[in-house]
N, C-alpha and C positions, 0 to 999 in steps of 0.2 A: 189578487192571484195570478194576474198576468206576469207579474215582475219576477215571480219564483222561478219559472223555467230559465229567463234570461239570465236571473242573477246565479243559478245554480251553474248554467253553462260558461258563465264568465269566471266563476270560481275555478271550475275545473280546467278551463283554459289557462288561467293563471297558474295554477298548480303544475300544469304541465311544461309552460314556459320556464318556471322557475327549476323544475325539476332537470329540463334538458340543459339549462345553463350550469347546474350543479354538475351533471355528467360530465359536461365539455371540460370545466374546470378540473375534476377529479382525472379526466384523461390526460390533461395538460401535466398536472402534479406527477402523474405516474410516469409520464415521459421524461421529464425533467430529473426525477429521482433515479431512473434507469440509466439516464445519460451521466449522471453524476457517478453512480456505480460503476459503470464502464470506466470513467476516469481513474476512479480510486484502484479498481483492479489492475489497469494498465500500470499506475505508478506503483503498485505492489510489485508487479513482474519485473519492472525495472529495478527494483530496490533489491529482490531476491537475485536477480542477475549481478547486480553490485556486490551483493554479499558473498556470492559464490567465488566471483574473481577476487575478492580480499581474502577469503579462505585459502585459495589456492596461493595467491602471494604469499600470505602468512606461513605456509608449509613450505614455500620454496626458501624463503628467508631463514626458516629455522632449520634448514637442513645442515648437517654436520659440515659440509665441504663449505657452505656458505659462511658459517660461524667462523669457521678456521680462516678463510680468507680475509674476512673483516678484522679479526684479531691480530692477523698478520701485518696486511697493508694498511689499514686505518688506525688500529691502535699501537702498533709497534710491538706487539707481544711475541715473545720466543717461548719456546718450551726450554725448561731448566736443565743444565747439564746434569746436574746430580740430583737425583730423587731419593729423599731420604724418607723412610716409613717412620712415623711417630706413633709409639705404642700408647694406648690409653691408659 
């Protein structure tokens, strides 16, 4: 009967140690996940900035003045002298 309190105390102590290790491991995992989340959010912000810049560039390139400039200078296109309307 003398061993019962000592055994119970050892079981409770072992359970407390295991529980403490699990809490520490869980806290470490949460910190790692939070750091990964911050990295992903930072990358998303960078990609959104690049996307915005690309949208601005696309709208600038599709402006009428730019299209006309490219047609004349790079493609050597000219407006026809006579324009005829063809009836359907």
